[in-house]
N, C-alpha and C positions, 0 to 999 in steps of 0.2 A: 288241819282241825285241831282244836284245842278243848283238853278234857281236863275234868278234874279226878286228881290223881286218889283221892279215897270212893268217889262215888261212881268213876267213870263216866258220870252225866256230862254230854258235849255242851260246853257253854258257848263256842262260837265256831264258826268255820266261815270259809272262803274258797270257791272253786276257781280254779286256775283257770280264767277264761278273757280274752279281751273285751273289756267293757268300760263304759264310763263311770267313776266312783259315784258321782250323782244319780245316775240311772240306778245303781244297787241299792240305793240307800232312799229312793223314793218311797215316801211310805212310812218310813221308819225314824228319819230325821228331818228337819226342816232345810230348804235349800242352800240357808246361809250355813247351818251348822256341816252339811255334806260339803261347801268349799271351804270351809274353815279345815275341814279334816284334810279335804285334797292337798291344800297351802303346805300343811303340816307333814305330810307325807310325801310331797315331791321331790324334797330334798336326796333322797336315797334313792338307791337301786332297786329296782322292782322287785326282787325275791326280799328285802328288806322291808319295803313296804308292805308287802302282803305279812310277813311275821308281824309288824308294829300295829297293821290294822287288825288284825285276828284279837291280839292281846289288849288294845285299848280299852277294852270294859273292865279290866285288872288293874289298871294303870294306879301307881301307888299303893298296892297293896303287900308289896315287899314278898311278893310270891317267887317260885323259880320256875321259868320257861325252860324245856329243855327240848332241842332242835338236834337234828343230823347234820354232818358236816356238809350237805347241798345247801341248809340255810343258815349254818351257822358263820359268822367274818366278826372280825374285830369290831368293825362298826354296828353292827346288830348288837353285840354284847354293850357297846358305848352307850346305846341309843335307850337299851333296855334299862342301862343304871339310870340314865337322865329322867326315866319316865318311873323310876320306884320300883323297879322289877330286878332279878336277878337271873341271869341268861348260864345255862349248861350246856356246852357240847363241844363237840369236837371241831377246829378250826383248820383246814386244810394247810399244811404246810407251804404251798403254793399259791396261797391267798394272796391278792394284791397287796394288802394292809399287813400282813401277819410281820411281825418282828423277828428279824433275820437272826437277831443276837441271841437268839434263846434255841435257835435249832441246835438238836443236841447228835452225836454222833450216833450209829446203830449201835443196840444192846448197852448204852448207858442209862440207867434209871434212877434220877434223881428227884428230888420234889423240892418246889420253892413256893413262896407266897411273898404278897408284896408288903410293905410296913405297918399298912395299915389293915392288912388281911382281907382286901377285898377282891383281889385275884390269887388264885391257885392252878399251879402248873404241875401238871404230871405226866412224865411219857413213861408209855408201856408200851 
């Protein structure tokens, strides 16, 4: 579910169920729009597709999407950035594409950011 952070109004939601995207969008979008969305989302994993589908109405709005560690992945954060959004959430260290060179020893608490300031890493 995606809600507005200031008004708490639900903006969009998706039930986790086995169904076809065209069936879910019947009466909401044309068949060609549903097929185009399906082609766009087919590149990623199912969990990432769910987040991108729910966030689609706010693409290019430069808003922040907060996710928990079940949904957050390096690929999701990159996909959000490509769609004009920011992502915030904990990426599991055991994640398949997690950069191993940033793993820190227990008890070490540094902070770092990229040169362009587009990624901030804090371990706590």
